C-alpha positions in Angstrom: 54.6 -6.9 -31.1 51.7 -7.9 -28.9 50.1 -4.4 -29.2 49.8 -4.2 -25.4 47.1 -6.8 -25.1 47.1 -7.9 -21.5 45.9 -11.5 -22.2 48.4 -12.1 -24.9 51.2 -10.6 -22.7 50.2 -12.8 -19.7 50.3 -15.8 -21.8 53.7 -15.0 -23.4 55.0 -14.3 -19.9 53.7 -17.6 -18.6 55.4 -19.4 -21.4 58.7 -17.7 -20.9 58.6 -18.5 -17.2 57.5 -22.1 -17.7 60.0 -22.9 -20.5 63.0 -20.8 -19.3 63.7 -19.8 -22.9 65.2 -16.4 -24.1 62.8 -13.7 -25.2 64.4 -13.7 -28.7 63.7 -17.5 -29.0 60.1 -16.8 -28.1 59.8 -14.2 -30.8 61.1 -16.8 -33.3 58.3 -19.1 -32.1 55.8 -16.4 -32.4 56.8 -15.6 -36.0 56.7 -19.3 -37.0 53.3 -19.8 -35.4 51.9 -16.6 -37.0 53.1 -17.9 -40.4 51.3 -21.2 -39.9 48.2 -19.5 -39.0 48.3 -17.2 -42.1 48.8 -20.2 -44.3 45.4 -21.6 -43.1 42.7 -20.8 -45.6 39.5 -21.4 -43.7 39.0 -18.2 -41.6 35.3 -17.8 -42.1 34.3 -19.0 -38.7 37.5 -18.1 -36.8 37.0 -15.9 -33.7 39.0 -12.9 -32.5 38.8 -11.0 -35.7 38.9 -7.8 -33.8 42.3 -8.5 -32.2 45.2 -6.9 -34.1 47.2 -9.5 -36.1 45.6 -12.3 -34.1 48.3 -11.9 -31.5 46.2 -13.6 -28.8 45.5 -16.5 -31.0 49.2 -16.9 -31.8 50.4 -16.7 -28.1 47.7 -19.2 -27.2 48.7 -21.6 -30.0 52.3 -21.5 -28.9 51.4 -22.4 -25.3 48.8 -25.0 -26.3 51.4 -26.8 -28.6 53.9 -26.8 -25.7 51.3 -28.4 -23.4 50.3 -31.0 -26.0 54.0 -32.0 -26.4 54.3 -32.5 -22.5 50.9 -34.2 -21.9 48.3 -35.0 -24.6 45.6 -35.8 -22.1 45.8 -32.3 -20.6 45.6 -30.6 -23.9 42.6 -32.7 -24.7 41.0 -31.7 -21.4 41.2 -28.0 -22.5 39.5 -28.9 -25.8 36.7 -30.8 -24.1 36.2 -28.0 -21.6 35.2 -25.8 -24.5 31.9 -27.6 -24.6 31.1 -27.1 -21.0 30.8 -24.1 -18.9 34.0 -22.0 -18.6 33.7 -20.8 -14.9 33.4 -24.0 -12.9 35.2 -27.3 -13.6 36.0 -29.7 -10.9 37.2 -33.4 -10.7 33.9 -34.6 -9.3 32.1 -33.7 -12.4 34.1 -36.4 -14.4 34.3 -38.8 -11.5 30.5 -38.9 -11.1 29.9 -39.5 -14.7 32.4 -42.3 -14.8 30.9 -44.1 -11.8 27.4 -43.8 -13.3 28.1 -45.1 -16.8 30.9 -47.5 -17.9 30.4 -46.4 -21.5 31.0 -42.8 -20.4 34.1 -43.9 -18.4 35.5 -45.7 -21.5 34.9 -42.7 -23.8 36.6 -40.3 -21.3 39.5 -42.7 -21.0 40.1 -42.7 -24.7 40.1 -38.8 -24.7 41.7 -37.6 -21.4 43.0 -40.8 -20.0 43.3 -41.2 -16.2 42.4 -37.6 -15.6 38.7 -38.6 -15.3 39.2 -41.3 -12.7 42.3 -40.2 -10.8 42.2 -37.0 -8.9 45.9 -36.7 -8.6 46.3 -36.9 -12.2 43.5 -34.4 -12.8 45.2 -32.0 -10.3 48.6 -32.3 -12.1 46.8 -31.5 -15.5 45.2 -28.4 -14.0 48.6 -27.3 -12.6 50.2 -27.6 -16.1 47.4 -25.5 -17.6 47.7 -23.0 -14.7 51.5 -22.8 -15.4 50.7 -21.5 -18.9 48.2 -19.0 -17.6 45.3 -20.8 -19.2 43.4 -21.7 -16.0 42.8 -20.1 -12.6 41.4 -21.2 -9.2 37.8 -20.6 -8.1 38.5 -20.8 -4.4 34.9 -20.5 -3.2 33.9 -23.6 -5.1 37.2 -25.5 -4.9 37.2 -25.7 -8.8 38.8 -24.1 -11.8 37.9 -21.6 -14.5 39.4 -20.6 -17.9 39.2 -17.3 -19.5 36.2 -16.9 -21.9 38.5 -16.1 -24.8 40.6 -19.1 -24.2 37.3 -21.1 -23.9 36.4 -19.8 -27.3 39.7 -20.6 -28.9 39.6 -24.1 -27.8 36.2 -24.6 -29.7 37.4 -23.0 -32.9 40.9 -24.6 -32.8 39.4 -27.9 -33.8 38.0 -29.1 -37.0 34.3 -29.7 -37.6 34.4 -33.5 -37.1 36.3 -33.1 -33.8 33.7 -30.5 -32.6 30.9 -33.0 -33.3 32.6 -35.8 -31.4 33.5 -33.5 -28.4 30.0 -32.0 -28.2 28.7 -35.5 -28.0 31.2 -36.5 -25.2 30.5 -33.3 -23.3 26.7 -34.0 -23.3 27.3 -37.6 -22.2 29.7 -36.5 -19.5 27.3 -33.9 -18.1 24.2 -36.0 -18.3 25.6 -38.8 -16.5 27.0 -36.4 -13.8 23.5 -35.3 -13.0 22.8 -36.8 -9.5 19.8 -39.0 -8.7 17.2 -37.4 -6.4 18.0 -40.0 -3.8 21.4 -38.4 -3.2 21.4 -36.2 -0.2 22.9 -33.1 -1.7 21.3 -33.6 -5.1 19.5 -30.2 -5.2 22.7 -28.3 -4.5 24.7 -30.1 -7.0 21.9 -29.7 -9.6 22.1 -25.9 -9.1 25.8 -26.0 -9.6 25.4 -28.0 -12.8 22.9 -25.6 -14.3 25.5 -23.5 -16.2 26.9 -26.7 -17.7 23.4 -27.8 -18.6 22.9 -24.6 -20.6 26.2 -25.2 -22.4 25.3 -28.8 -23.3 21.7 -27.9 -24.3 23.1 -25.8 -27.0 24.8 -28.7 -28.6 21.7 -30.9 -28.3 19.4 -28.4 -29.9 22.0 -27.6 -32.7 22.2 -31.4 -33.3 26.0 -31.1 -32.8 25.7 -34.6 -31.0 25.3 -36.5 -34.2 28.0 -39.0 -35.1 30.8 -37.8 -37.3 30.6 -39.2 -40.9 34.2 -39.8 -41.0 33.9 -42.9 -38.7 33.9 -46.4 -40.1 30.4 -47.4 -39.2 31.0 -51.1 -40.1 33.8 -51.7 -37.7 32.3 -49.3 -35.0 28.7 -50.4 -35.3 28.4 -51.8 -31.7 30.3 -48.9 -30.2 28.2 -46.3 -32.0 25.0 -48.0 -30.8 26.2 -48.1 -27.2 27.1 -44.4 -27.4 23.7 -43.5 -29.0 21.8 -45.1 -26.2 24.1 -43.5 -23.5 23.7 -40.2 -25.3 19.8 -40.4 -25.2 20.0 -41.3 -21.5 22.2 -38.3 -20.9 19.7 -35.9 -22.7 16.8 -37.3 -20.7 18.8 -36.8 -17.4 19.4 -33.3 -18.6 15.7 -32.8 -18.9 15.2 -34.2 -15.3 17.7 -31.6 -14.0 15.8 -28.8 -15.7 12.5 -30.1 -14.5 13.7 -30.4 -10.9 15.0 -26.8 -11.1 11.6 -25.6 -12.4 13.0 -24.7 -15.8 10.0 -26.3 -17.6 10.5 -25.0 -21.1 14.1 -26.2 -21.3 13.0 -29.6 -19.7 10.4 -30.1 -22.4 12.9 -29.5 -25.2 15.3 -32.1 -23.8 12.5 -34.7 -23.2 11.2 -34.2 -26.7 14.7 -34.7 -28.2 15.2 -37.8 -26.1 11.8 -39.2 -27.0 12.5 -38.8 -30.7 15.8 -40.6 -30.3 14.3 -43.5 -28.2 11.4 -44.0 -30.6 13.8 -44.2 -33.6 16.5 -46.4 -31.9 14.4 -48.6 -29.6 10.8 -48.3 -30.6 7.6 -46.8 -29.1 7.1 -49.5 -26.5 10.6 -49.8 -25.0 10.8 -48.9 -21.3 13.3 -46.1 -21.9 10.8 -44.6 -24.4 8.0 -45.0 -21.9 10.0 -43.5 -19.1 10.4 -40.3 -21.1 6.7 -40.3 -21.9 5.9 -40.5 -18.3 8.3 -37.7 -17.6 6.7 -35.5 -20.3 3.3 -36.3 -18.6 4.6 -34.9 -15.3 6.1 -31.9 -17.1 2.8 -31.1 -18.9 1.0 -31.3 -15.6 3.3 -28.9 -14.0 2.8 -26.6 -16.9 -1.0 -26.8 -16.6 -1.3 -28.6 -19.9 -3.6 -31.2 -18.5 -4.9 -32.6 -21.7 -1.4 -33.3 -23.1 -0.4 -34.7 -19.7 -3.4 -37.2 -19.7 -2.3 -38.4 -23.3 1.3 -39.1 -22.1 0.1 -40.9 -19.0 -2.3 -43.1 -20.9 0.4 -43.9 -23.4 2.9 -44.7 -20.6 0.3 -46.8 -18.7 -0.6 -48.9 -21.7 3.0 -49.4 -22.6 4.1 -50.4 -19.1 1.2 -52.8 -18.7 2.2 -54.5 -21.9 5.9 -54.5 -21.3 6.2 -54.9 -17.5 2.8 -56.0 -16.3 0.0 -54.5 -14.2 1.8 -54.7 -10.9 5.2 -53.4 -11.8 6.4 -50.3 -9.9 6.6 -48.1 -13.1 3.1 -49.1 -14.0 1.8 -48.3 -10.5 3.6 -44.9 -10.5 1.8 -44.0 -13.7 -1.5 -45.2 -12.3 -1.1 -42.9 -9.3 0.0 -40.0 -11.5 -3.1 -40.4 -13.6 -5.2 -40.4 -10.4 -3.7 -37.1 -9.3 -4.3 -35.7 -12.8 -7.8 -36.7 -12.9 -8.4 -35.1 -9.5 -6.9 -31.8 -10.8 -9.2 -32.1 -13.8 -12.3 -32.6 -11.6 -12.8 -36.2 -12.9 -13.4 -37.5 -9.5 -14.8 -40.9 -10.6 -11.8 -41.6 -12.8 -9.4 -40.4 -10.1 -11.1 -42.7 -7.5 -10.6 -45.7 -9.9 -6.9 -45.0 -10.3 -6.3 -44.4 -6.5 -8.1 -47.7 -5.7 -6.2 -49.6 -8.2 -3.0 -48.1 -6.8 -4.0 -48.9 -3.3 -4.9 -52.5 -4.0 -1.6 -53.3 -5.7 0.9 -50.7 -4.5 4.2 -51.6 -2.9 5.8 -49.7 0.0 8.7 -48.5 -2.3 6.4 -46.9 -4.8 6.4 -43.1 -4.7 3.9 -40.9 -6.4 4.6 -38.3 -9.1 8.0 -40.0 -9.6 10.2 -39.1 -12.6 11.7 -42.2 -14.2 15.5 -42.3 -14.6 16.4 -44.3 -17.8 19.1 -46.8 -17.6 21.8 -47.3 -20.2 21.3 -50.3 -22.5 24.9 -51.3 -21.8 
């Protein structure tokens, strides 16, 4: 019945072992599930067209429904995972995001409950998925992976509105899991996060992170605004990760996307907008686009002076960045002026060529 397909057989066997039901009963489940799939009319975007009689989709749907009946949060975790990398998921990814942003923690609580903040609960959820042959251990990383085909199912199994919401949640979770450069192991963690960055960037560039139209925007106005700001911060942090890992083209796309959002939501002179402008200046300088870098630094400097004052740390960092840029351009007089201003007013905590980390409005 399963046409000898190993993945379908493995999932059917896992279900039989976990449930303890008779084979004939499972065949009845299979036929019932197959009929429900056939009754669906929208097959245009559905994957696995090349698998005979959609046997793998059917065996997966049976297992997924059984998991959902036992623990909704575990089933939701599998759906959210479809918007992250399939090969390396670990508890700390969620825990870091929750500790960095209360809005992110609240959003995760609504979707996967305590799995995001309680490692024991997360481990139990993974064990349930493993029992149904949907997850396997990645021993070298102390994390978990799911089969690429299962990963693809979880994406298409949902409706379009659900995909939009989960794409948004995935970007928020990932962005706020990016470690600050003050963390001792930040470079190692960033490298590990890169595959997730590539997955999340796809949703950002496809604009899959827009809010679903099905929401009541009147009753949810405050929540939507909070999530929009946290989303923009997450995209900016994604840009920082790319920049730190010398993936400058990808970083530029994220910064530009975040900048457009900040300008629209907060205005051109808000400090979150200016932080992204400064980061773009650093990026352009690294790319050798010195003219564009100068424009960004000048814009950031004028904005910081107006918003924060001439002696604020962010202002002084931009002053020093301009000095370095002028020196690279051979504008030694202008560089000297910037250095002198920085020297006369700098504080011990100020570091040059510093990327600005935006902070959530909430």
